[in-house]
N, C-alpha and C positions, 0 to 999 in steps of 0.2 A: 750414122755411127753405130757400130756393132759392139755389144757388150757380151763378154763370155768369161767362163772360168779359165784360169791359167792352167798350164800343164808343164811337165818338165822340159819339153822342147822350147818353151818360151824363156828359159833362164837367161840366155845371152841377150835377147832383146830387152828383157826386164832390167838387167844390169846397165845396159846402154841408156835406157830411158832414165833410170835413177841418176846416172852420171850427167846426162844432159840437163835434167831438171834441177838437181841439187848442187852440182859442181863438186868441188873438193871440200869434204867435211871430215869429221873425225870417224865417221862410220865407213867401213870399207865398202867399196862398190865392186864386188866380185861374186862369182857364182858360188864359190866355196862358202862365203859368209852367208849368202842367201840360203843355201842348202842347210847350213847349221841352224839358222834362225827360224826358217819357215817350214822345213821339211823334217828335221830331226827332233823337234820339240816333242817330248814324251806325252804331252797332252793331246797331240795330234797335229797334223799339218794345218797351216794357216789357211783361212779362206782368202783367196786372191782373185780379184776381178780385174779384167783388162778391157780397155776401150780401144777399138781399132777404127781407122778411117783410111780408105784407099790402100788396104793391106799394110798400113803403117801403125805401129803401136804408139798411141798418143796419151794414154793414161792408165794408171794402176791404183788399186786400193787394197791393202792387206790388213786383215784382222787376225791377230795372233790368238790362238786358243790358250785358255788358262782355266784352272780349276781351283775352287775355294771350298773349304769345309767349315761347317758350324754345327756343333752338337751332333756330329756324326752324319749330317746331311751334306752331300756334295752339290755344289752349284757350278754349272758350266758357264763360263764367261768368255768373252773375247776382248782383246785389247786393240784399240784402233791405233795402228802403228804406221807402217810405211805407206806413203802416198806420193804420187808424182804425176805431173802433167807436162807434156812436151812443150817447150817454150813457144812454139808456133801455134799452139792450141789453147794457151792460157786465156782465162776470161770467158770461156764458152760453157761454163757450168759442168765441166767433166768431173771435178772433185765431188760436187754435190750429187750428181747423178750416180756415180759409183758408190758413194757412201750410203745413199738411201737404198740402193739395190742391195748392198751388203747387209744393211739392217733388216730388210725384208727376208733375205735368204737365210740369215742366221736365226731369225725368229722362227722361220719354218723348220729349221734344224733342231729346235728345242733349246737353243742357247738362252740362258736366263737373263743376262745383261751384258752391256758393253761398258768398259771403263777406259779412260786414258788421262794423260796429263798434258793438255794443250798449252801452247804459249799464248801470249796476249794477242798475237795476230790471228791465230786460228780459232781461239775460243768463241768469238761472236758467231762464226759460221756454225760451230757445233751447237750452240745454244738455240739457234734458229731451226736446227733440225731435230730438236727435242732432247738434247743433252741437258742435264741439270747439275749445277755446282754442288759438290759436297763441301768444298773449302780447301784451304791449304793443309798439307800434311803436317801433323805435329812432329816436332823434332826435339831431341834432347841433345844439348851441346856441352862439351867440357873443354874449356880453354887450358892449354898447357903452356904456351909461350906467347902471351898476348903482346908483350913489348916487341918481340921479334917480328910478329905479324905487322905491327904498326910501321916498323922500319922497312920491312920488305915491300910495303905498298908503293914505295917510290920507284921500284924497278920490277920488271917481270920476273917471276919465279920460275926457274927452269929445273925440271926434275926428270930423270930417266930411270924408271922403275927397273928396267932390264939390267941396270948396272948394280943393283943391290944384291948382296950375297944372301939370298933367301931360298928356301925350299918350296915355298908356295904349297901346292897340293901334292907335291911329290911324296909326302909322307902319308898320303891318303891310304887308309887301311880297309880291308874287307870287313873287319869287325864293325867299323863305324857305318859302312854301307848297310850292313845287316840290321843295325839298330834303326837306321832311318826307315828301312822297309817295314820294320815291325813296330814302329811307334804308333800308338793309339791316340787319335785326336779327339779329345772331349772338350775342346776349347769352345766356350760360349760366344766367342767372337770369330768373325770370318778370318781364316788363315789359309795360306796357300797349301795345297795338298803336296806334301813332300814325299818323295820316294828316292831311292838310291839313283835311279835313272835321271830324275829331275835334278838332283844336286850335282851329279856328274855333268849333265848337259849345261845347266845354268851357270855353274861356278867353276868346276874343275877343268872343263874343256872349252870355256868361253874364249873365243879368239880375239875379243876386243879388249878385255881387261884381265889383269892378273889378280887373282884372289888368293888370300891366305886364310888359315883357320887356326882356332884355338880349341882344344878338346882335351879331356882327361881319358878319352877312349872308352868311356862308360856312360857318362851322365848327360853330356851336353855337347853342342857344337856351335861355335861362333865364327861366322864367315866375315872377312873384312877385305877392303881394298884401299889403296892409297890414291888420292886424287890431288893433283897439283892445281893451285890457284895462284893468281898474281900476288896474293897476300900470304902465301905459305902452303904448307902441306896439311891435308885433311886425312885422318884415318876414318873411313866410312865403314861403320859396322853394319853390313848390309843384311844379315840374317842371323837369327838365333833359334836354335832348336834344343829343347830340353827333353831328354828321353826318359828321365826318372823323376816323377813328381814328388817322390818321397825323399830325394836327396836334400841335404842341408843347404839352404840358401846361403848361409854364412860361408860354407865350404866353397861354393861356386864363386861367391863374391871375392873371397880372398885369393882364390886361384886366378881369376881373370884380372884382378887388380895387379897382381905380381907379373903375370905374363904380358898383359897389354902394356903396362908401364915400361917394361924392359924393351918391348918391340918399338914403342914410340920414341924412347930415348935413343935407341940405336939408329933410328932412321930420321930423327930430327922433326918429328910430327909437331905441328903447331896447335891443332885442335882435333877433337873427336866428335863425330856425329852419330846419332842412333835414332831409329824410329821411336817417336814419342809413345806410340801405342804399344810397341813391344817393351819399351822401358817401363811403362805403367803396369803392364801385366806381370813382368818379372823384376819389379823394382828392387826387391830384397837381394837379388843377384847382381845388381848394378849400383849399389850404394856408393861405390867408388867413383861414379860419374859426377859427383859433386852436387851443388845446391842450386845451380841455375835452373829456373823453371822450364818445363816443357812449353814450347811456343809454336804457334802455327806459322812456320816460316819455310816449309818445304814446298814441293811442287803442288800446283793446283790440281785437284782431282775432280773429274766430271764423270757422270754416269748416264746411261741411257737404258730405260726399261725395255725388255723384250718379252720375257715370260714370267716376270716376278709379280706383275699385276698389283693386287692390294698390299703385297709385302714390299714393294719397291721403296716406299718411304723409309723403311728400316735401313736401307742401304745408305741413305743420306745422313744418317747419324754416325758420326765418327766413332762413338763409343761401341758400336756394334762390329768394329773391325779390329784386327790385330795385324795389319799389313806391315811388311818390312820395307826398308829402303830398297832392297833388291827387287821387291815387287813393283816398285814405281820408277826406278831409275831407267833412263833410256839406254837401249842397247840394240 
């Protein structure tokens, strides 16, 4: 079996392998989606390894590049995302071989660490290959219509976001993009490095989800999306950026309370979710989120050291992070 780096000529075969391995899922199996996700990422193209046998593509492993910043220092990381093994070649250790090779290659490239959010089926395999659990992501929840949620559990909840009369990111302005680019990060916790290019790629031009935002065009940006569950509608507050540290927290709190409440009422939202870490850092701007405590009920986060060495244990402490839901949600 031959292992090699992917190139643009492999896109068609990659999409075919993903379809054969994963079947029909919510994630598109198309070259356009692959290009957006793995080639247009402003942090850099993904590291993609392919396994071939008898001139047939039988496995792939993609690590998506991501950058974090803490106290002005940038940390290069990769997120272990897409993986696929041809149905005729499963059980032959291809996933493990490709993953271990990616770890070695990324370490040689100076990447600091790997992170991902495995499910219960894939987690044991990652732990055997040196991944370490940080734990479940803390979440802050606000219930809006709990009785309606209970009633709706008896039947599947159907929601078509495309039917909603909303502008989404159509109101996006050059002024906000400029603020994103010139924002200074002095956060003592690890946060994603935001740029106008990143926000445009990750949220405004995301082909998988429709994102909306709230802003006063000067001081902050809150990005959200609607997610349908069998029990109702969730307003997922996926990212929060504050451009002015001197702005009144009470002003932001009152602004968001009014705007988000009106948005939720118009669309029949049942509950709101927010990163517990972002909530705890900007708590005075989100007092309107109510009194339910932050709880570890989000996705499980695991990490693998590459070049952090003696500093890696710091990554295992949740309090050293200010990750958003957008940093961890699957896309």
